[in-house]
N, C-alpha and C positions, 0 to 999 in steps of 0.2 A: 403401445396400446394395440390389443388384438382386435381384429375386425371379424365380427361374427357374420356368417352368411345369412342372407335374407331368407334363403330357403334351407330347409334341413338337408343334411348330407344324405346321400344314398345309404342304404343299409349296409352295403358291403364295405363302405369306408368308415363306418362308425364302430371302430373296434374298442373294446374296453381297455382302460389304462389301469394296470394294477400297481401294487407297491414296488415290485421288483423293477418294473419299467421306469417308474419315477426315480428310483435309486440309481439305476443305470445311467439315465440322462443327467442326473445331478453329478454323478461321479465323472462323467465324460466332460461336462463343463468345467469342473474343478481342475481336471488334468490339463485342459486346454489353457486355462489361466496360469497354472503353474509352469507349463512349458513356455508360455510367453514371457513370464517373469524370469525364468532361468536363461532364456535367450538374451534378454536385455542385460542380465548380470554378466553373462559371458562377454558380450560386447564391451561392457564397461571395464571389466578386468583386462581385456585385450588392449583397450585404449590406455588404461592406466599403466600397463606394462610398457607399451610403446612410448608413452610420455616420459616414464622414468628413464628408459634407455636414452631417449633424446636429450633429457636434461643432464644425464651423466656425461654424455658425449660433449655437450656444450660446455659443461664445467671443466672437463679435461682440456679442451681447446682454449678456454679462457685462462687457465693457469699457465698453459704453455705460452700463450701470447704475452701474459704479464712477465714471465721469466725472460722471454726473448726481448721484450721492451727494456727490462732492467739491464740485461747484458749489453744491449746496444747503447743505452743511455750511459752506462758506466764506461764503455769504450770511448764514446764521444767525450765524456767528461774528463777522462784521463789522458787521452792521446790526441784529441782534436785541437788544432791551433785556434779554433773559434773561441776557446775558453781562456785565451791569453789576455792579459791586461792591455787594452787598446784605448781606454778613455778614463780620465780621472775628473772628478768633480769635487770642489771644496766649498763647503758652506761657511759663509762669513758670519760668525757669531759675535765678532768684535771688530769695530772699525780699524783698530790698529793691527789687524792680522794682515801680513804681507803674503798674499796668495802666490805671487810669482816666486818668492823665495821658497815657499813650500813645494811648489811644482818643480823647481830645480832640484830640490833635495829628493823628491820622489821619482826623478827621471830614470834611475836604474831599475825601477819596477816595471817599466813598459816592456812587454813581451814575456813577463813572468806568468806562470800558470796560476790562474785566479783561485783554483780550488786548493792548491798547496801553499798559497801565500798566507803566512801567519799574521795575525793582527799585531802582535808584539814587534814584528819586523817593521811594519809600517809606522807604528808608534815610535820606535827607536830612531828612524830616519827623521821624523817630524821633530822630535825632541832634540836631536843633534843639530838641526837647522835653527830651531827657535827654543832656547832654554827656558823662556817664560811661558811655555805651554803648560796648562793645568790638566786638561783632559782631552783625549783623542778617541773619537768614536768612529770605528771602521765598519762600513756596510758594503757587502759584495752584491752587486746586481748582475746576475748572469745574463748573457754569456761573457761580457768583457768589460764591465764598468765597475769602477771603484769610487765610492762616495765617502768623503771624510767630513766630519764635523769637529772643529778644533776650538777648544775653549782656552783662553789665556788667563794667567794669574791676574787678579785684580790689582789695580794701582793703590799704593798705600800713601804716597806723598808726592808733592811737587818738589823738585830739586832746584836749588839756586847755587850755581857753581861759581860764577864770576860776579854777578851783580845781584844784590839783595832785592832790588825792586822790580827788575824786568828779566824775562827769560833770556837765555844765551842766544847770541847771533854769531854764527861762525862765518869767516871770510875765507872761502876755499877758492883755489884757482878755477876759473871758468873760461869758457870760450869768449873771445872778444865779440862785441856787437858788430854787426856788419857796417863797414865804412867808418867806424870810430876808433877801433883798437882799444876801447876801454874794457876793463875787467868788470864783469857783472857779478855782484855779490851772490853768494849761495843763499838758498832759502833758509828762513828762520826755523830753528828747531827748538823743541821744548823738552826739558829733562824731567823724567819721572822715575819713581822708585816703586817696584812691585812689593807685595807683601812678603816675599821670600828673599828680598834684598838685591834684586837684579836691577841694573841701571838700564833705562829705556829712553831712547831719544826719538821723539815723534815730530813729524812735520806739521802737526796741528795740535791745538789745545784740547785737553780732555773735557768732555761734557760734564764731568763731576766737579762742581765748583766748591764742594766741601772738603777737598783734599788739603791736608795741612801743608804748609811750606816748610821745607827742611833745607837749611843752608849747610853745604858740605865744604869743608876747608881741609888743609893739610894733605893735599893730593901729592902722592909720590910721582905717579905717572897717570895721566888721564886715562881712565878705562875705556875700552871699546863698548859700544852698545851691546846689550844682552849679556854683559859680564856681571858677575856677582861682586858687589862692593861692600855689602853688609851681611853679616851672619844673621839668621833669623832671631837668635837670642839677643842681639844688639837692639833690633827694632822692638822686640818684646819688652826689654828692660826700659827702653826709652818711653814706651807707651805706659808701662806700669808706673814710672816716676811721674809722668805727666798727669795721669789720672789721680794719683795720690795727692799731688800738689793742688789739683783742682777740687777734688771731692773732700779731702780731709782737712786741708788748710785754707780753702776758699780763695786761692790765688787765681788770677786770670792769666792764661797762657797767651803770650803775644808772639813768640818765636822759638825756634829750635835750631841749634847748631851742633853738627856732628864732626868730630875730629877722627879721621881714619887711622892714621898711624899711632896717635896717642890713645886710641880706643876709649874715648870719653865723649860726653855730650853735655851741652849747656842748654838749659831750658830758661827762656826769658819770660819773666812775668811783667806785669804793668809797673812794678816798682824796682825790681832787681833781677839778676840772673842767679840760678842755682846750678852748681857744677856737680856732675856725677861721673863715675868711671865704671869700668867693667871688672875691676879687681875684687870688689866686695859686693854682697847682695844689696839690692835697692832698699830693702827694708832696714838693713843695718845703717845705711846712709840717711834714711829718713829718721831713724832714731836719733842720729846726731843732730839733725835739724830740730827735732823736738827738744832735745837738751839745750840747743842754742836759744830756742824761743823762751825757755824757762829762765835761763841764766842771763842772757843778754837782751833778747828781743830784736825787733827789726827797725827800731827807730833810728839806730846809728848806721844802718846799711844804706849805701848809696849806689853801689855798682853790682856786687856779687857776693855770694856765700859759697865757699868751697867746702864740699862735704867729702872730698876724696881722701883726706888724711885720717888715719886711725889714731885716735887719742886727742885730737885737737881740731878746731874749726877755724879756718881763716876767712875773713870777710873784709870788705872795703866799702 
């Protein structure tokens, strides 16, 4: 806001302002504003150029740092002894898993390079030590830890080798008790069969109380634990015959007996036994049983019905 003088200016200072003077003053003010704007623009462009150069410099050094880190990390990963296997951990997914046996089998892996250790190598050692292994999951925890999760084949049946009513109890030589000289009996073991036909001897009973009891006779030589005593097709045929007798003919299954060398099995019902073998299909032998029911019936059967012979059926 302009302040007007209280007294009029002297005459010599009161000069008239024409249009040219006004235009000159206006042009001068416009040039001043334009100059100020251009000066700020120059400063902004200079700052922008400097910032771009600094960002490009930082980006270059960032890529160089990443490349150096990758090279150093690869060198440590490939050549450093810190990445060798020094610790193993086994997750127990089944109570019958013998961790000490697995650790003994994996002992050659200690000192191996963890990065170059193949999962199939670890799995091969585990399966060689425990044939009843179903699945092996290998996890590498760098720098030096190996973690394994081992799943076992499920149990398919309880085995009765010597006594049909109670599990086997072996008497093995043991250290005499102090001061007595008496022989202490070995711990009781329980025989089981996996779903792929492997024989398993456990120092404890399985928690699965629904496992069927299978009596095994006709042993040539008693097999060692974890050895295969039945082929998978043998177990499948026996289950097929058992299901057919139960579902199609309404028979109650009370027992099962397998003959190893003869390759046959007997299924005991509440009234009699039905004999099957591996030479002919189960359905063909069941068809013989249907023919027997039509022509003879089961009233005269007291002990067994033999379906193994082609062309005739023997019963007692």
